[in-house]
VOBA-1610 file (N, C-alpha, C; in pm, whole numbers, padded with zeros to 5 digits, always signed):
BEGIN
Unk-05317+01752-01498Unk-05210+01835-01445Unk-05076+01784-01496Unk-04981+01874-01521Unk-04847+01830-01563Unk-04773+01763-01448Unk-04660+01702-01480Unk-04580+01633-01379Unk-04526+01732-01277Unk-04483+01849-01324Unk-04433+01955-01235Unk-04500+02085-01273Unk-04541+02160-01171Unk-04605+02289-01196Unk-04514+02399-01141Unk-04441+02464-01231Unk-04352+02574-01196Unk-04390+02695-01280Unk-04304+02796-01282Unk-04338+02919-01355Unk-04361+02892-01503Unk-04273+02815-01566Unk-04285+02791-01710Unk-04403+02701-01745Unk-04414+02587-01675Unk-04524+02495-01706Unk-04659+02555-01668Unk-04660+02645-01569Unk-04786+02711-01529Unk-04840+02797-01642Unk-04750+02869-01709Unk-04792+02954-01821Unk-04851+02870-01933Unk-04784+02761-01967Unk-04832+02672-02073Unk-04964+02606-02033Unk-04972+02558-01909Unk-05092+02491-01862Unk-05210+02588-01855Unk-05182+02711-01815Unk-05287+02813-01809Unk-05345+02839-01948Unk-05257+02859-02044Unk-05302+02888-02181Unk-05385+02772-02237Unk-05333+02649-02222Unk-05403+02532-02276Unk-05540+02513-02211Unk-05545+02530-02078Unk-05671+02509-02006Unk-05775+02612-02047Unk-05737+02739-02046Unk-05834+02843-02078Unk-05878+02836-02224Unk-05784+02799-02314Unk-05821+02783-02455Unk-05922+02671-02473Unk-05902+02560-02402Unk-05993+02446-02414Unk-06132+02480-02359Unk-06136+02557-02251Unk-06266+02596-02194Unk-06342+02686-02291Unk-06271+02781-02351Unk-06336+02871-02447Unk-06383+02794-02571Unk-06303+02696-02613Unk-06335+02620-02733Unk-06450+02522-02711Unk-06446+02451-02602Unk-06541+02342-02580Unk-06667+02384-02503Unk-06656+02493-02425Unk-06769+02539-02344Unk-06828+02423-02261Unk-06749+02360-02177Unk-06797+02243-02101Unk-06888+02285-01984Unk-06957+02187-01930Unk-07037+02209-01810Unk-06955+02187-01684Unk-06843+02115-01699Unk-06761+02080-01583Unk-06614+02075-01621Unk-06528+02120-01532Unk-06383+02111-01549Unk-06328+02039-01427Unk-06253+01932-01451Unk-06194+01856-01341Unk-06042+01862-01352Unk-05977+01910-01248Unk-05831+01913-01242Unk-05785+01781-01180Unk-05717+01700-01260Unk-05673+01568-01216Unk-05529+01578-01164Unk-05511+01551-01034Unk-05380+01565-00970Unk-05303+01433-00965Unk-05351+01333-01037Unk-05289+01201-01030Unk-05145+01195-01076Unk-05105+01282-01171Unk-04969+01278-01224Unk-04877+01384-01164Unk-04932+01475-01086Unk-04850+01583-01030Unk-04751+01529-00927Unk-04623+01562-00947Unk-04519+01517-00855Unk-04455+01630-00778Unk-04461+01751-00831Unk-04392+01862-00764Unk-04459+01993-00803Unk-04473+02082-00707Unk-04533+02213-00736Unk-04452+02322-00668Unk-04419+02424-00743Unk-04346+02540-00693Unk-04445+02649-00653Unk-04399+02749-00573Unk-04490+02858-00535Unk-04555+02928-00654Unk-04482+02944-00765Unk-04541+03007-00884Unk-04657+02923-00935Unk-04643+02790-00929Unk-04750+02702-00971Unk-04867+02708-00875Unk-04839+02722-00748Unk-04944+02730-00646Unk-05035+02850-00668Unk-04976+02969-00685Unk-05058+03089-00700Unk-05127+03093-00836Unk-05059+03042-00939Unk-05120+03040-01073Unk-05243+02950-01074Unk-05229+02831-01019Unk-05340+02736-01018Unk-05457+02789-00934Unk-05426+02848-00819Unk-05531+02903-00733Unk-05606+03014-00804Unk-05533+03105-00867Unk-05598+03215-00939Unk-05676+03165-01060Unk-05622+03064-01129Unk-05690+03010-01246Unk-05827+02955-01209Unk-05833+02879-01101Unk-05960+02821-01059Unk-06058+02931-01021Unk-06009+03033-00949Unk-06096+03145-00912Unk-06147+03220-01033Unk-06060+03237-01133Unk-06100+03311-01253Unk-06200+03232-01336Unk-06180+03101-01345Unk-06276+03016-01419Unk-06414+03025-01355Unk-06418+03018-01224Unk-06546+03025-01153Unk-06612+03161-01172Unk-06530+03266-01183Unk-06584+03401-01202Unk-06635+03421-01344Unk-06556+03379-01443Unk-06592+03404-01583Unk-06697+03307-01635Unk-06707+03188-01575Unk-06804+03087-01618Unk-06887+03042-01497Unk-06977+03128-01450Unk-07050+03098-01326Unk-07135+02972-01332Unk-07173+02926-01450Unk-07254+02806-01461Unk-07172+02679-01471Unk-07040+02693-01470Unk-06950+02580-01488Unk-06907+02524-01353Unk-06904+02392-01340Unk-06861+02327-01216Unk-06712+02299-01223Unk-06639+02339-01120Unk-06495+02313-01111Unk-06471+02212-00998Unk-06397+02107-01028Unk-06371+02004-00929Unk-06226+01956-00939Unk-06180+01884-00837Unk-06047+01826-00835Unk-06060+01676-00814Unk-05971+01600-00877Unk-05967+01456-00855Unk-05825+01413-00821Unk-05814+01304-00746Unk-05685+01252-00704Unk-05702+01102-00681Unk-05594+01024-00678Unk-05606+00879-00662Unk-05676+00841-00531Unk-05762+00740-00538Unk-05831+00692-00418Unk-05733+00647-00311Unk-05617+00598-00353Unk-05518+00548-00258Unk-05466+00658-00165Unk-05478+00785-00208Unk-05431+00893-00122Unk-05513+00900+00007Unk-05643+00871-00001Unk-05726+00872+00118Unk-05679+00768+00219Unk-05629+00654+00167Unk-05587+00545+00253Unk-05449+00572+00313Unk-05357+00621+00230Unk-05219+00643+00276Unk-05167+00776+00224Unk-05204+00887+00289Unk-05163+01020+00239Unk-05013+01045+00247Unk-04942+00967+00329Unk-04798+00989+00346Unk-04715+00909+00246Unk-04779+00837+00156Unk-04708+00766+00050Unk-04634+00869-00036Unk-04508+00842-00064Unk-04426+00938-00141Unk-04485+00966-00277Unk-04562+00874-00330Unk-04624+00893-00461Unk-04725+01007-00459Unk-04774+01040-00339Unk-04875+01145-00328Unk-04820+01269-00254Unk-04688+01286-00257Unk-04626+01395-00181Unk-04678+01532-00224Unk-04698+01551-00354Unk-04745+01681-00404Unk-04888+01708-00359Unk-04973+01606-00363Unk-05112+01622-00321Unk-05118+01651-00171Unk-05038+01578-00093Unk-05035+01599+00051Unk-04984+01739+00085Unk-04886+01785+00008Unk-04834+01920+00027Unk-04943+02024+00001Unk-05016+02008-00109Unk-05124+02101-00141Unk-05230+02102-00032Unk-05261+01985+00022Unk-05361+01978+00128Unk-05311+02048+00254Unk-05182+02028+00288Unk-05124+02095+00405Unk-05120+02246+00387Unk-05103+02292+00262Unk-05101+02436+00234Unk-05242+02494+00225Unk-05342+02410+00250Unk-05484+02449+00249Unk-05532+02489+00109Unk-05464+02436+00006Unk-05506+02466-00130Unk-05648+02418-00156Unk-05675+02293-00119Unk-05808+02237-00146Unk-05915+02308-00063Unk-05881+02347+00057Unk-05977+02420+00139Unk-06008+02557+00080Unk-05905+02624+00028Unk-05924+02759-00025Unk-05993+02758-00162Unk-05974+02652-00239Unk-06031+02649-00374Unk-06157+02564-00386Unk-06161+02453-00310Unk-06274+02361-00320Unk-06367+02367-00200Unk-06325+02437-00095Unk-06413+02453+00021Unk-06382+02363+00138Unk-06296+02262+00120Unk-06265+02173+00233Unk-06133+02102+00208Unk-06066+02066+00317Unk-05943+01987+00309Unk-05978+01843+00274Unk-05880+01771+00220Unk-05902+01629+00194Unk-05895+01552+00325Unk-05793+01585+00406Unk-05777+01524+00537Unk-05790+01630+00645Unk-05870+01602+00746Unk-05892+01698+00854Unk-05763+01732+00928Unk-05669+01639+00929Unk-05544+01661+01003Unk-05445+01749+00927Unk-05475+01782+00803Unk-05382+01864+00725Unk-05369+02003+00787Unk-05246+02054+00787Unk-05222+02186+00844Unk-05093+02244+00791Unk-05079+02375+00802Unk-04966+02446+00744Unk-04833+02398+00800Unk-04737+02379+00712Unk-04604+02334+00752Unk-04517+02452+00792Unk-04414+02423+00869Unk-04324+02528+00914Unk-04243+02591+00802Unk-04232+02520+00690Unk-04154+02572+00577Unk-04238+02655+00481Unk-04365+02677+00512Unk-04450+02756+00423Unk-04515+02872+00499Unk-04543+02976+00426Unk-04618+03090+00479Unk-04746+03099+00397Unk-04847+03035+00445Unk-04973+02999+00389Unk-05021+03058+00260Unk-05095+02982+00188Unk-05164+03030+00069Unk-05270+03130+00113Unk-05257+03252+00068Unk-05345+03360+00112Unk-05414+03423-00008Unk-05546+03427-00006Unk-05620+03495-00112Unk-05625+03644-00081Unk-05601+03725-00184Unk-05601+03871-00171Unk-05727+03924-00237Unk-05814+03983-00159Unk-05939+04034-00213Unk-05916+04157-00300Unk-06002+04175-00398Unk-05986+04285-00494Unk-06012+04421-00430Unk-06094+04427-00327Unk-06135+04556-00272Unk-06088+04580-00130Unk-05986+04509-00088Unk-05934+04531+00048Unk-05784+04510+00049Unk-05720+04569+00149Unk-05574+04564+00158Unk-05535+04480+00279Unk-05454+04377+00258Unk-05425+04279+00361Unk-05292+04311+00430Unk-05293+04413+00517Unk-05172+04450+00590Unk-05130+04339+00685Unk-05227+04267+00739Unk-05196+04159+00833Unk-05109+04052+00767Unk-05140+04020+00641Unk-05060+03920+00571Unk-04918+03972+00547Unk-04904+04098+00511Unk-04771+04156+00490Unk-04690+04149+00619Unk-04751+04187+00732Unk-04681+04183+00861Unk-04640+04040+00895Unk-04729+03945+00869Unk-04698+03805+00898Unk-04586+03754+00808Unk-04587+03798+00682Unk-04483+03756+00588Unk-04347+03813+00629Unk-04344+03940+00667Unk-04218+04001+00710Unk-04164+03931+00835Unk-04251+03901+00931Unk-04208+03831+01052Unk-04154+03693+01019Unk-04220+03624+00925Unk-04175+03491+00884Unk-04040+03498+00814Unk-04022+03600+00729Unk-03895+03616+00660Unk-03782+03649+00757Unk-03813+03727+00860Unk-03710+03764+00958Unk-03651+03642+01027Unk-03730+03538+01039Unk-03682+03416+01105Unk-03593+03332+01013Unk-03596+03363+00883Unk-03528+03275+00788Unk-03426+03343+00698Unk-03433+03475+00683Unk-03347+03545+00587Unk-03260+03647+00659Unk-03131+03653+00617Unk-03039+03749+00675Unk-03048+03885+00608Unk-03137+03969+00656Unk-03150+04105+00607Unk-03147+04200+00727Unk-03102+04322+00702Unk-03107+04422+00809Unk-03250+04468+00831Unk-03275+04524+00949Unk-03409+04573+00980Unk-03452+04680+00880Unk-03355+04760+00831Unk-03388+04864+00733Unk-03440+04802+00605Unk-03379+04691+00564Unk-03425+04625+00442Unk-03563+04564+00459Unk-03589+04511+00579Unk-03723+04457+00603Unk-03826+04569+00598Unk-03787+04687+00644Unk-03877+04802+00635Unk-03904+04838+00490Unk-03797+04841+00408Unk-03812+04867+00265Unk-03898+04759+00199Unk-03874+04633+00239Unk-03948+04523+00182Unk-04097+04535+00214Unk-04127+04573+00338Unk-04267+04594+00376Unk-04332+04702+00292Unk-04257+04810+00264Unk-04308+04918+00180Unk-04332+04870+00038Unk-04235+04793-00015Unk-04247+04743-00151Unk-04365+04648-00165Unk-04380+04557-00068Unk-04492+04464-00073Unk-04625+04536-00061Unk-04628+04640+00023Unk-04751+04718+00037Unk-04790+04780-00096Unk-04690+04831-00170Unk-04720+04893-00298Unk-04766+04790-00401Unk-04704+04672-00397Unk-04746+04565-00488Unk-04889+04523-00458Unk-04922+04509-00330Unk-05057+04470-00292Unk-05156+04579-00332Unk-05115+04704-00317Unk-05201+04815-00360Unk-05222+04811-00511Unk-05119+04769-00585Unk-05134+04758-00730Unk-05246+04661-00766Unk-05258+04553-00689Unk-05363+04456-00715Unk-05500+04520-00698Unk-05510+04611-00600Unk-05637+04678-00573Unk-05663+04789-00675Unk-05562+04874-00700Unk-05583+04998-00776Unk-05549+04987-00924Unk-05453+04904-00960Unk-05401+04902-01097Unk-05453+04787-01181Unk-05457+04668-01125Unk-05470+04550-01209Unk-05608+04532-01268Unk-05712+04578-01198Unk-05848+04552-01244Unk-05884+04406-01230Unk-05813+04333-01142Unk-05839+04191-01123Unk-05975+04170-01057Unk-06067+04097-01121Unk-06200+04081-01064Unk-06204+03995-00939Unk-06104+03909-00920Unk-06103+03823-00803Unk-05986+03854-00710Unk-05917+03965-00732Unk-05801+03997-00651Unk-05682+03915-00694Unk-05628+03836-00603Unk-05512+03754-00635Unk-05480+03664-00518Unk-05355+03619-00511Unk-05315+03537-00397Unk-05163+03544-00379Unk-05118+03496-00264Unk-04976+03499-00232Unk-04939+03370-00160Unk-04814+03329-00176Unk-04766+03207-00112Unk-04614+03213-00101Unk-04560+03163+00010Unk-04415+03162+00028Unk-04371+03027+00082Unk-04252+02984+00039Unk-04199+02855+00084Unk-04050+02864+00109Unk-04007+02800+00217Unk-03866+02794+00254Unk-03809+02661+00208Unk-03694+02667+00138Unk-03624+02546+00094Unk-03491+02538+00172Unk-03491+02473+00288Unk-03370+02471+00373Unk-03247+02414+00305Unk-03265+02309+00223Unk-03148+02247+00159Unk-03078+02340+00062Unk-03157+02414-00015Unk-03097+02507-00112Unk-03078+02646-00053Unk-03115+02663+00074Unk-03095+02788+00147Unk-03159+02907+00075Unk-03287+02893+00042Unk-03358+03001-00023Unk-03505+03000+00017Unk-03567+03116+00001Unk-03710+03132+00024Unk-03771+03191-00102Unk-03879+03131-00149Unk-03952+03182-00265Unk-04082+03245-00218Unk-04107+03366-00261Unk-04232+03436-00230Unk-04297+03475-00362Unk-04423+03435-00381Unk-04496+03465-00504Unk-04623+03543-00474Unk-04646+03647-00552Unk-04768+03726-00544Unk-04823+03737-00685Unk-04951+03708-00705Unk-05007+03709-00840Unk-05150+03761-00840Unk-05187+03829-00949Unk-05326+03872-00967Unk-05375+03822-01102Unk-05501+03849-01132Unk-05559+03804-01259Unk-05615+03922-01338Unk-05548+04036-01327Unk-05596+04156-01395Unk-05547+04168-01537Unk-05533+04292-01584Unk-05495+04315-01723Unk-05345+04297-01746Unk-05267+04292-01639Unk-05124+04270-01653Unk-05044+04400-01663Unk-04919+04395-01617Unk-04833+04513-01619Unk-04817+04567-01760Unk-04790+04478-01856Unk-04765+04523-01993Unk-04884+04598-02050Unk-05004+04542-02035Unk-05123+04608-02088Unk-05150+04740-02017Unk-05130+04742-01886Unk-05151+04866-01811Unk-05050+04972-01853Unk-04924+04932-01870Unk-04821+05028-01909Unk-04850+05087-02047Unk-04906+05007-02136Unk-04938+05055-02271Unk-05041+05167-02269Unk-05120+05178-02164Unk-05220+05284-02157Unk-05156+05420-02131Unk-05029+05420-02089Unk-04964+05547-02056Unk-04834+05570-02131Unk-04763+05464-02167Unk-04631+05479-02228Unk-04624+05411-02364Unk-04549+05473-02454Unk-04516+05410-02581Unk-04365+05404-02601Unk-04291+05474-02514Unk-04145+05475-02519Unk-04091+05493-02379Unk-03961+05461-02359Unk-03903+05475-02226Unk-03854+05618-02204Unk-03784+05642-02092Unk-03742+05778-02058Unk-03633+05831-02150Unk-03575+05744-02233Unk-03474+05785-02330Unk-03532+05802-02469Unk-03664+05784-02481Unk-03729+05798-02611Unk-03723+05674-02698Unk-03679+05561-02640Unk-03671+05437-02716Unk-03810+05371-02715Unk-03864+05335-02832Unk-03998+05275-02837Unk-04005+05144-02759Unk-04115+05126-02688Unk-04142+05001-02617Unk-04234+04917-02704Unk-04196+04794-02731Unk-04273+04710-02823Unk-04329+04586-02754Unk-04241+04501-02704Unk-04284+04372-02649Unk-04334+04387-02505Unk-04409+04286-02460Unk-04456+04285-02321Unk-04340+04286-02224Unk-04234+04213-02256Unk-04118+04207-02167Unk-04051+04343-02154Unk-04050+04423-02261Unk-03991+04557-02254Unk-04074+04648-02164Unk-04205+04634-02170Unk-04292+04713-02083Unk-04275+04672-01937Unk-04262+04542-01913Unk-04238+04494-01776Unk-04107+04550-01723Unk-04005+04546-01806Unk-03874+04597-01766Unk-03882+04745-01730Unk-03951+04823-01812Unk-03962+04966-01786Unk-04041+04994-01658Unk-04133+04907-01624Unk-04212+04925-01503Unk-04127+04915-01377Unk-04007+04856-01389Unk-03919+04844-01272Unk-03829+04965-01254Unk-03836+05060-01345Unk-03754+05181-01332Unk-03807+05265-01216Unk-03719+05341-01157Unk-03756+05422-01041Unk-03865+05524-01074Unk-03969+05522-00995Unk-04079+05619-01000Unk-04160+05613-01130Unk-04153+05500-01200Unk-04239+05481-01315Unk-04371+05421-01266Unk-04479+05492-01288Unk-04610+05446-01242Unk-04716+05484-01344Unk-04822+05405-01350Unk-04931+05434-01445Unk-05047+05504-01378Unk-05037+05528-01247Unk-05150+05587-01178Unk-05104+05682-01070Unk-05162+05801-01066Unk-05128+05898-00962Unk-05214+05870-00840Unk-05153+05805-00744Unk-05221+05767-00622Unk-05121+05773-00509Unk-05152+05836-00396Unk-05057+05846-00286Unk-05005+05711-00241Unk-05085+05604-00261Unk-05042+05472-00218Unk-04951+05407-00320Unk-04951+05455-00443Unk-04870+05397-00549Unk-04774+05501-00604Unk-04648+05490-00564Unk-04549+05591-00600Unk-04453+05544-00708Unk-04479+05426-00763Unk-04389+05375-00866Unk-04255+05332-00811Unk-04251+05298-00683Unk-04124+05261-00620Unk-04119+05113-00581Unk-04232+05043-00585Unk-04238+04907-00535Unk-04143+04812-00605Unk-04152+04802-00738Unk-04069+04709-00812Unk-03922+04749-00809Unk-03896+04879-00818Unk-03758+04926-00814Unk-03695+04898-00678Unk-03772+04915-00571Unk-03724+04886-00437Unk-03692+04738-00422Unk-03777+04653-00480Unk-03752+04509-00474Unk-03619+04472-00539Unk-03584+04538-00650Unk-03457+04509-00717Unk-03339+04539-00625Unk-03347+04651-00552Unk-03238+04686-00460Unk-03228+04585-00346Unk-03342+04541-00294Unk-03341+04442-00187Unk-03283+04310-00237Unk-03322+04271-00358Unk-03269+04148-00417Unk-03119+04158-00437Unk-03069+04275-00480Unk-02925+04295-00497Unk-02852+04274-00365Unk-02904+04336-00257Unk-02839+04324-00127Unk-02837+04181-00076Unk-02943+04107-00105Unk-02954+03970-00057Unk-02886+03870-00150Unk-02847+03917-00271Unk-02790+03829-00373Unk-02890+03721-00416Unk-03016+03760-00419Unk-03121+03670-00461Unk-03158+03693-00606Unk-03283+03665-00641Unk-03329+03683-00779Unk-03477+03716-00781Unk-03523+03767-00895Unk-03662+03809-00911Unk-03708+03775-01051Unk-03836+03741-01063Unk-03895+03719-01194Unk-04035+03778-01195Unk-04070+03844-01304Unk-04203+03899-01322Unk-04261+03842-01451Unk-04377+03779-01441Unk-04449+03729-01558Unk-04573+03814-01578Unk-04600+03851-01701Unk-04722+03927-01729Unk-04755+03917-01878Unk-04878+03875-01907Unk-04924+03862-02045Unk-04831+03768-02124Unk-04760+03818-02223Unk-04675+03731-02304Unk-04526+03757-02282Unk-04491+03822-02172Unk-04351+03853-02149Unk-04309+03829-02005Unk-04178+03829-01983Unk-04125+03814-01848Unk-03992+03885-01835Unk-03961+03922-01713Unk-03832+03981-01678Unk-03771+03895-01569Unk-03646+03857-01590Unk-03574+03782-01487Unk-03453+03865-01444Unk-03437+03880-01314Unk-03332+03968-01261Unk-03248+03890-01163Unk-03114+03891-01186Unk-03023+03818-01100Unk-02884+03878-01113Unk-02819+03903-00999Unk-02683+03959-00998Unk-02673+04088-01079Unk-02776+04172-01069Unk-02775+04300-01137Unk-02802+04293-01286Unk-02826+04172-01339Unk-02849+04155-01481Unk-02997+04129-01508Unk-03046+04188-01615Unk-03185+04172-01656Unk-03192+04085-01780Unk-03286+03993-01781Unk-03309+03908-01898Unk-03456+03916-01935Unk-03482+03964-02057Unk-03619+03976-02106Unk-03652+03852-02190Unk-03766+03790-02159Unk-03803+03665-02225Unk-03947+03673-02274Unk-03969+03635-02400Unk-04105+03621-02453Unk-04156+03482-02416Unk-04275+03477-02356Unk-04328+03351-02305Unk-04383+03262-02415Unk-04371+03132-02392Unk-04435+03034-02479Unk-04574+03004-02422Unk-04656+03107-02421Unk-04787+03095-02359Unk-04839+03233-02324Unk-04937+03236-02236Unk-04998+03363-02199Unk-05037+03357-02052Unk-05003+03462-01978Unk-05039+03469-01837Unk-05129+03589-01816Unk-05254+03565-01780Unk-05347+03676-01757Unk-05318+03736-01621Unk-05275+03860-01620Unk-05241+03925-01495Unk-05091+03939-01478Unk-05049+03944-01353Unk-04907+03961-01321Unk-04868+03867-01208Unk-04754+03803-01224Unk-04697+03719-01119Unk-04559+03772-01086Unk-04536+03798-00957Unk-04405+03843-00910Unk-04347+03733-00821Unk-04231+03684-00861Unk-04163+03575-00789Unk-04032+03628-00733Unk-04015+03617-00602Unk-03894+03663-00534Unk-03823+03545-00472Unk-03694+03538-00492Unk-03613+03434-00429Unk-03509+03500-00340Unk-03522+03476-00209Unk-03427+03529-00111Unk-03333+03419-00065Unk-03206+03452-00054Unk-03109+03358+00001Unk-03110+03369+00152Unk-03098+03255+00219Unk-03098+03255+00365Unk-02956+03250+00422Unk-02855+03241+00334Unk-02717+03231+00381Unk-02637+03357+00347Unk-02706+03464+00313Unk-02638+03585+00268Unk-02673+03702+00360Unk-02572+03758+00420Unk-02590+03878+00501Unk-02546+03999+00421Unk-02619+04106+00437Unk-02585+04227+00363Unk-02460+04293+00421Unk-02387+04361+00336Unk-02273+04439+00381Unk-02322+04574+00431Unk-02256+04623+00534Unk-02296+04751+00591Unk-02267+04863+00492Unk-02361+04952+00474Unk-02343+05064+00383Unk-02360+05194+00458Unk-02286+05297+00414Unk-02299+05427+00476Unk-02429+05493+00435Unk-02486+05569+00527Unk-02609+05642+00497Unk-02577+05760+00407Unk-02662+05783+00310Unk-02649+05900+00225Unk-02759+05999+00265Unk-02717+06114+00314Unk-02812+06213+00362Unk-02820+06330+00265Unk-02943+06373+00238Unk-02965+06490+00154Unk-03031+06597+00237Unk-02977+06717+00234Unk-03030+06827+00316Unk-03109+06923+00229
//
């Protein structure tokens, strides 16, 4: 494992790991957590999905985790903070079948690692996430309603759009010192860029779409959707951008070989130094920002 597992290192680590498995065809893969010092929510969902995907694609392969023996003796040692955090977030229980320490349990600053099944819709998790956010983020009730709608559409995308064989997962963490909350949702399907290519070759202005990042960007336009389904109206990602604007937060979408980063109304398209199978949506909400009151716009 790398020293830090965040959005960028997760993409590189994912590519290297999957390439090595395809090349070597091993009987066993062991994730060594001895050097890991810090893990971000993007790293949490990427690693969880990666392990699930390896087990799905290589059913005869054994997947295991290793960590220093000293962690069993003194789990609160600062040297093992990342491992202890993963255990408290129930990462080992969800991926390996059991916690390292029986006393491990979810922290108040996290909204649990949740696996999203491919053939079911987890409304309970959305409701729990919205309730958890209400306790930490300054948003109006109307925005929380919009956020619930947007998250529902994203979760539906995992079921209807992505073709992810193992579904996906979600995780959220509160960082009190930096006054922000990170929420990550990820699947292991074909990815936004690949899905968009099945329907679009140019944007609404007739400009050709070429890179994965350009396709991701176009997917955030209002009412752009690749599937006609009452549950998927092409409004989820666009709605998230408006919520992020009101909160003065930021958003990042990783998919295949491209990414979109959105902050302060500005979009930045980035080609990845790696490959991410599926789609990862990372939301950063500020906890010190209250929205300004806006007048209602009514259409008759």
